[in-house]
C-alpha positions as CSV (number, residue, x, y, z in Angstrom):
1,X,122.4,70.9,149.8
2,X,123.7,73.0,147.0
3,X,124.1,76.7,147.6
4,X,123.4,78.9,144.6
5,X,124.5,82.5,144.5
6,X,122.0,84.5,142.5
7,X,123.2,88.1,141.7
8,X,121.0,90.8,143.1
9,X,120.3,92.3,139.6
10,X,119.0,88.9,138.5
11,X,116.5,88.8,141.4
12,X,115.4,92.3,140.5
13,X,115.0,91.4,136.8
14,X,112.9,88.3,137.6
15,X,110.7,90.2,140.0
16,X,110.2,93.0,137.4
17,X,109.4,90.4,134.7
18,X,106.7,88.7,136.7
19,X,105.2,92.0,137.9
20,X,105.1,93.2,134.3
21,X,103.6,90.0,132.8
22,X,100.0,91.2,133.4
23,X,100.6,94.5,131.6
24,X,102.7,93.6,128.6
25,X,99.8,93.6,126.3
26,X,98.4,97.1,125.5
27,X,94.7,97.9,125.5
28,X,93.2,96.8,122.2
29,X,90.2,98.2,120.5
30,X,86.9,96.6,121.5
31,X,84.5,94.8,119.1
32,X,81.3,96.6,118.2
33,X,78.1,95.4,119.8
34,X,75.6,95.0,117.0
35,X,75.9,95.9,113.4
36,X,78.1,98.8,112.1
37,X,76.3,102.0,111.4
38,X,76.3,103.7,108.1
39,X,77.2,107.2,107.4
40,X,73.6,108.6,107.6
41,X,72.8,106.9,110.9
42,X,76.1,107.9,112.4
43,X,75.8,111.6,111.7
44,X,74.1,113.7,114.4
45,X,73.4,117.4,114.3
46,X,76.0,119.3,116.3
47,X,74.6,120.6,119.6
48,X,76.7,123.8,119.4
49,X,74.3,126.7,118.5
50,X,76.5,127.7,115.5
51,X,75.2,129.2,112.3
52,X,73.6,126.8,109.8
53,X,74.8,129.1,106.9
54,X,78.6,128.9,107.7
55,X,80.7,125.8,107.7
56,X,84.3,126.1,109.0
57,X,86.7,123.2,108.5
58,X,90.3,123.3,109.9
59,X,93.1,120.9,109.1
60,X,96.3,120.7,111.2
61,X,99.5,119.3,109.7
62,X,102.2,117.1,111.2
63,X,105.5,118.3,112.6
64,X,105.7,117.4,116.2
65,X,105.5,120.3,118.8
66,X,106.2,122.7,116.0
67,X,102.9,121.8,114.4
68,X,101.1,121.7,117.7
69,X,102.2,125.2,118.7
70,X,101.6,126.6,115.2
71,X,98.0,125.3,115.1
72,X,97.4,126.4,118.6
73,X,98.3,129.9,117.5
74,X,95.7,129.7,114.8
75,X,93.0,128.5,117.2
76,X,93.9,131.4,119.5
77,X,93.5,133.9,116.6
78,X,90.1,132.4,115.7
79,X,89.1,133.0,119.3
80,X,90.0,136.6,118.9
81,X,88.2,137.0,115.6
82,X,84.6,138.3,115.7
83,X,82.1,137.7,112.9
84,X,78.6,139.0,112.5
85,X,76.1,136.3,111.9
86,X,72.4,137.1,111.7
87,X,73.1,140.4,113.5
88,X,74.8,138.6,116.4
89,X,78.5,138.9,117.1
90,X,80.3,135.6,117.6
91,X,83.8,134.3,117.7
92,X,84.9,132.6,114.5
93,X,86.3,129.8,116.7
94,X,82.8,128.9,117.9
95,X,81.8,128.4,114.2
96,X,84.3,125.6,113.6
97,X,82.5,122.4,112.6
98,X,85.3,120.0,112.0
99,X,89.1,119.6,112.6
100,X,91.1,117.0,110.8
101,X,94.6,116.5,112.1
102,X,97.8,114.6,111.6
103,X,100.7,113.8,113.9
104,X,101.8,116.8,116.0
105,X,98.6,118.7,115.0
106,X,96.6,115.9,116.5
107,X,97.7,116.8,120.0
108,X,96.1,120.3,119.6
109,X,92.9,119.1,117.9
110,X,92.3,116.3,120.4
111,X,92.9,118.5,123.4
112,X,90.6,121.2,122.1
113,X,88.0,118.6,121.1
114,X,88.0,117.2,124.7
115,X,88.5,120.3,126.9
116,X,87.5,123.3,124.8
117,X,88.4,126.7,126.3
118,X,90.7,125.0,128.8
119,X,93.2,124.6,126.0
120,X,94.0,128.3,126.3
121,X,94.7,128.0,130.1
122,X,96.9,124.8,130.4
123,X,97.9,123.3,127.0
124,X,101.2,125.1,127.1
125,X,102.0,123.7,130.5
126,X,100.7,120.2,129.9
127,X,102.2,119.8,126.4
128,X,103.7,122.6,124.4
129,X,106.3,123.7,126.9
130,X,106.7,120.4,128.7
131,X,109.8,118.2,128.1
132,X,107.7,115.4,126.5
133,X,110.6,113.9,124.6
134,X,112.9,113.8,127.6
135,X,110.2,112.2,129.6
136,X,109.6,109.5,127.0
137,X,113.3,108.7,126.8
138,X,113.5,108.3,130.6
139,X,110.4,106.2,130.5
140,X,111.7,103.8,127.8
141,X,115.5,103.8,128.3
142,X,116.1,104.5,132.0
143,X,113.2,102.6,133.5
144,X,114.0,98.9,134.2
145,X,110.4,98.0,134.4
146,X,109.8,99.4,130.9
147,X,112.7,97.2,129.6
148,X,110.9,94.1,130.8
149,X,107.5,95.2,129.4
150,X,109.1,95.8,126.0
151,X,110.8,92.3,125.9
152,X,107.9,90.1,124.8
153,X,107.3,92.2,121.6
154,X,103.6,92.7,122.4
155,X,104.2,96.0,124.1
156,X,106.1,98.6,122.1
157,X,107.6,102.1,122.3
158,X,104.4,103.7,121.0
159,X,102.4,101.9,123.7
160,X,104.6,103.4,126.4
161,X,104.1,106.8,124.7
162,X,100.3,106.3,124.6
163,X,100.3,105.5,128.3
164,X,102.2,108.7,129.0
165,X,99.8,110.8,126.9
166,X,96.8,109.0,128.5
167,X,97.9,109.9,132.0
168,X,99.5,113.3,131.7
169,X,97.8,115.0,128.7
170,X,94.4,113.4,127.8
171,X,93.4,112.2,131.3
172,X,92.2,108.8,130.3
173,X,89.5,110.2,128.0
174,X,88.0,108.1,125.2
175,X,86.3,109.1,122.0
176,X,83.0,109.1,123.8
177,X,84.3,112.0,125.9
178,X,84.6,114.4,123.0
179,X,82.5,117.5,123.6
180,X,79.0,117.2,122.1
181,X,78.9,121.0,121.5
182,X,82.4,121.1,120.0
183,X,83.7,120.4,116.4
184,X,84.0,116.9,115.1
185,X,87.6,115.7,115.5
186,X,89.2,113.4,112.9
187,X,92.6,112.0,113.9
188,X,94.4,110.5,111.0
189,X,97.0,107.7,110.9
190,X,98.4,105.5,108.1
191,X,97.7,101.8,107.8
192,X,100.9,100.0,106.7
193,X,99.0,97.1,105.2
194,X,96.8,99.1,102.8
195,X,99.4,101.8,102.3
196,X,96.8,104.6,102.8
197,X,95.2,106.7,105.5
198,X,93.1,105.4,108.3
199,X,90.9,107.9,110.1
200,X,89.7,107.4,113.7
201,X,86.0,107.8,112.8
202,X,82.9,105.6,113.4
203,X,82.8,104.8,109.7
204,X,86.4,103.5,109.4
205,X,85.9,101.6,112.7
206,X,82.7,100.2,111.3
207,X,84.7,98.3,108.6
208,X,86.7,96.5,111.3
209,X,83.5,96.1,113.4
210,X,85.1,98.0,116.3
211,X,83.8,100.4,118.9
212,X,85.4,103.8,118.5
213,X,83.7,105.4,121.5
214,X,85.5,103.2,124.0
215,X,88.9,103.7,122.4
216,X,91.4,105.9,124.3
217,X,92.1,109.2,122.5
218,X,95.7,109.0,123.6
219,X,96.3,105.8,121.6
220,X,94.8,107.4,118.5
221,X,97.1,110.4,118.9
222,X,100.0,108.1,119.5
223,X,99.2,106.3,116.2
224,X,98.8,109.6,114.3
225,X,102.3,110.7,115.5
226,X,104.1,107.4,115.4
227,X,107.0,108.4,113.2
228,X,108.5,105.2,111.7
229,X,111.7,103.9,113.2
230,X,111.5,106.4,116.1
231,X,108.2,105.0,117.2
232,X,106.6,101.6,116.7
233,X,103.1,101.2,115.1
234,X,100.0,101.2,117.2
235,X,98.1,98.0,116.5
236,X,94.3,97.5,116.1
237,X,92.5,94.2,116.0
238,X,90.2,93.6,113.1
239,X,86.8,92.2,114.4
240,X,85.1,92.1,111.0
241,X,83.8,88.6,111.5
242,X,81.8,89.7,114.5
243,X,79.5,91.9,112.3
244,X,76.9,90.3,110.2
245,X,76.6,93.3,107.9
246,X,79.0,95.9,106.5
247,X,78.9,99.7,106.2
248,X,77.6,101.1,102.9
249,X,80.2,102.1,100.4
250,X,78.5,104.7,98.2
251,X,81.4,105.6,95.9
252,X,80.7,106.1,92.3
253,X,83.2,105.6,89.5
254,X,84.2,108.8,87.6
255,X,85.9,109.2,84.2
256,X,88.2,111.9,85.5
257,X,91.6,110.3,86.0
258,X,92.2,111.9,89.5
259,X,88.7,111.1,90.6
260,X,89.0,107.5,89.3
261,X,92.2,107.1,91.3
262,X,90.3,108.4,94.4
263,X,87.5,106.0,93.7
264,X,89.8,103.0,93.4
265,X,91.7,104.0,96.6
266,X,88.4,104.4,98.5
267,X,87.5,100.8,97.5
268,X,90.5,99.5,99.5
269,X,88.6,100.0,102.7
270,X,86.6,96.9,101.7
271,X,89.7,94.8,102.3
272,X,89.1,95.0,106.0
273,X,86.2,92.6,105.7
274,X,88.7,89.9,105.0
275,X,89.6,89.4,108.6
276,X,91.8,86.4,108.0
277,X,94.1,88.3,105.6
278,X,93.9,91.6,107.5
279,X,93.7,90.4,111.1
280,X,95.6,93.4,112.5
281,X,96.0,97.0,111.4
282,X,99.5,98.5,112.1
283,X,99.1,102.3,112.2
284,X,101.9,104.8,111.9
285,X,102.2,108.6,111.4
286,X,99.3,110.0,109.4
287,X,101.6,112.3,107.6
288,X,102.9,109.4,105.4
289,X,99.5,109.2,103.7
290,X,98.6,112.9,103.9
291,X,100.5,115.4,106.0
292,X,97.8,118.1,105.8
293,X,94.8,116.1,107.1
294,X,92.8,116.9,103.9
295,X,92.4,113.5,102.3
296,X,90.1,112.1,105.0
297,X,87.7,114.9,104.2
298,X,88.0,114.1,100.5
299,X,87.3,110.5,101.3
300,X,84.1,111.6,103.1
301,X,82.9,113.1,99.8
302,X,84.0,110.1,97.8
303,X,82.0,107.7,100.1
304,X,79.0,109.9,99.3
305,X,78.9,109.1,95.5
306,X,81.5,111.9,95.0
307,X,78.7,114.4,95.7
308,X,79.0,117.2,98.2
309,X,75.2,117.7,98.3
310,X,74.9,114.1,99.7
311,X,77.5,115.0,102.3
312,X,75.5,118.1,103.4
313,X,72.3,116.0,103.6
314,X,74.1,113.4,105.8
315,X,75.5,115.9,108.2
316,X,72.5,118.2,108.3
317,X,74.4,121.1,106.6
318,X,72.0,121.8,103.7
319,X,71.6,125.5,104.6
320,X,75.4,126.2,104.3
321,X,76.1,129.2,102.1
322,X,79.8,129.8,102.9
323,X,82.5,127.2,103.4
324,X,85.8,128.2,104.9
325,X,88.7,125.8,104.8
326,X,91.7,126.8,106.9
327,X,94.7,124.5,106.2
328,X,97.4,124.9,108.8
329,X,100.8,123.7,107.4
330,X,103.7,123.7,109.8
331,X,106.2,122.3,107.3
332,X,109.8,123.1,108.3
333,X,112.4,124.9,106.3
334,X,115.3,123.1,104.9
335,X,118.2,122.7,107.3
336,X,120.9,124.9,105.7
337,X,123.5,123.6,108.2
338,X,123.7,120.3,106.4
339,X,125.5,121.8,103.4
340,X,128.0,123.7,105.5
341,X,129.4,120.6,107.2
342,X,131.8,117.9,105.9
343,X,130.3,115.5,108.5
344,X,127.2,113.7,107.1
345,X,124.0,114.2,109.0
346,X,122.8,111.7,111.5
347,X,120.3,108.9,110.7
348,X,117.6,110.8,112.6
349,X,118.4,114.0,110.7
350,X,118.3,112.2,107.4
351,X,114.9,110.7,108.2
352,X,113.6,114.1,109.2
353,X,114.9,115.8,106.0
354,X,113.7,113.0,103.6
355,X,110.3,113.1,105.2
356,X,110.1,116.8,104.8
357,X,111.0,116.6,101.1
358,X,108.2,114.0,100.5
359,X,105.7,115.9,102.5
360,X,106.3,119.3,100.9
361,X,106.0,117.9,97.3
362,X,102.8,115.9,98.3
363,X,101.3,118.9,100.1
364,X,101.2,121.0,96.9
365,X,99.3,118.3,95.0
366,X,96.9,117.8,97.9
367,X,96.1,121.5,98.1
368,X,95.6,121.9,94.4
369,X,93.3,118.8,94.4
370,X,91.1,120.4,97.1
371,X,91.0,123.8,95.5
372,X,90.1,122.3,92.1
373,X,87.2,120.4,93.7
374,X,85.4,123.6,94.8
375,X,83.7,124.4,91.4
376,X,82.4,120.9,91.1
377,X,81.1,120.9,94.7
378,X,79.4,124.2,94.1
379,X,77.6,122.9,91.0
380,X,76.5,119.8,93.0
381,X,75.1,121.9,95.9
382,X,73.3,124.3,93.6
383,X,71.7,121.4,91.6
384,X,70.6,119.7,94.8
385,X,69.4,122.8,96.6
386,X,67.6,124.3,93.7
387,X,65.9,121.0,92.8
388,X,64.5,120.7,96.3
389,X,63.7,124.4,96.9
390,X,63.8,126.7,94.0
391,X,64.4,130.3,95.3
392,X,66.4,133.3,94.4
393,X,69.2,132.4,96.8
394,X,69.4,128.6,96.1
395,X,72.6,129.3,94.1
396,X,74.3,131.3,97.0
397,X,77.3,129.0,97.6
398,X,80.9,130.1,98.1
399,X,84.1,128.3,99.0
400,X,87.2,129.9,100.5
401,X,90.5,128.2,101.0
402,X,93.0,129.8,103.5
403,X,96.5,128.2,103.8
404,X,98.4,129.2,106.9
405,X,101.9,128.1,106.0
406,X,104.9,128.6,108.3
407,X,107.1,128.9,105.2
408,X,105.3,132.2,104.3
409,X,106.8,133.9,107.3
410,X,108.4,137.2,106.2
411,X,112.1,137.0,105.2
412,X,113.2,139.3,108.0
413,X,111.7,136.9,110.6
414,X,112.8,133.6,109.0
415,X,116.0,133.2,111.1
416,X,113.9,132.5,114.1
417,X,112.2,129.6,112.4
418,X,115.1,128.0,110.5
419,X,116.1,124.5,111.6
420,X,113.3,123.9,114.1
421,X,113.3,120.1,114.4
422,X,110.3,117.8,114.2
423,X,110.4,116.7,117.8
424,X,108.2,116.6,120.9
425,X,110.3,119.1,122.8
426,X,111.1,122.7,122.0
427,X,112.5,125.7,124.0
428,X,109.6,127.8,125.4
429,X,110.7,130.9,123.4
430,X,110.5,128.8,120.2
431,X,107.0,127.7,121.2
432,X,106.0,131.3,121.8
433,X,107.3,132.3,118.3
434,X,105.4,129.5,116.6
435,X,102.2,130.5,118.3
436,X,102.6,134.1,117.3
437,X,103.5,133.0,113.8
438,X,100.3,131.0,113.4
439,X,98.2,133.9,114.6
440,X,100.1,136.5,112.5
441,X,100.0,134.5,109.2
442,X,96.2,133.9,109.6
443,X,95.6,137.6,110.1
444,X,97.8,138.5,107.2
445,X,96.1,136.1,104.8
446,X,94.5,138.0,101.9
447,X,92.0,135.2,101.4
448,X,91.1,135.3,105.1
449,X,90.6,139.0,105.2
450,X,88.5,138.9,102.1
451,X,86.3,136.3,103.7
452,X,85.9,138.4,106.9
453,X,85.0,141.4,104.7
454,X,82.2,139.4,103.1
455,X,81.0,138.3,106.5
456,X,80.8,141.9,107.7
457,X,78.6,142.8,104.6
458,X,76.6,139.6,104.7
């Protein structure tokens, strides 16, 4: 009989391997039962008794906990802002119809979409002031069971992060659990294969014949915040062959160069019907395609023949008179310490700075594109509304764009906001300052105050 000495660590490793085999594959998206729904059949009237005449749309940028805290401050200020609608005083927060978010901002939007007012009681404790990054490092680097799960290559770092978010932040909620009386939440990621944004909406999931309602919110947020290199992609399975029909693509070609580019980009979604070629979608940080969360809203209009009146008809918003877009931009300041040191910055720091440079240049173009669309959308709404119901007020349509940009903080306060990293862990005092800054900058916005003045005299 041959006696074999097996080291204790080997026994532990083998036991861990076999215990992890059943959980090495992350939860994938489920195929859709039946045919994919089109935009008109998907849209349902919001159950929240908000005004039909006012539409409020928020977009939250990326930027880790910095962005999450900054956007939380804006939400809190909206909660404290009263407006008079049909002689009834309401909080402006209750009038929010849609929140489109990216990366760090998706933690805030998803939490509010699921839990509503509870966000103002426990979001700081559960996310903003919790040592998320330290917990994730311990989970992935200091946990032997996690090493074994990561070995086969089917379970990745972002899958571990998604499990953490699912258990400790989003409490195993799926998209079916979003509040029916709350705003519509759009979580944005970037599809590496198509090189453009992918929104967690029924419409986008319809193209891959997948059921969004059963998908965990935590995995969508993990995809939206999966910074390349630091995090792995979140993978979706394309089930296109399981659907006999495809969603309707209503895009119309336009001679305007920018609109033409938008039209051509929108057509890329049809590639998902080729399941053999696009068997999987590998999703990373939504900020790569659009760090402001605006372009998925623009896509919504593009899919409706580039006509805002068609959008309003689909989403039962034809009575809207005032549109308020609040774009929350938590872009960081340049790290001035880099130029003061002979030692080159670390790889992580280089990635952070290069990303910020790209985002900031792209953000300006995206904001201008949105602002320049307002006159065209106004004409389309007037034409549609006055054609169906000619009246003295059928031309009463107004768009307001408010940008809440961290970089607009007054010069004397800037030292508190310089060099805040894009991470998932910040000192509690820094979180407090960011929350206060979001609220302060919204209050100080001339466009926002002008809007409130018009509401008071409405």
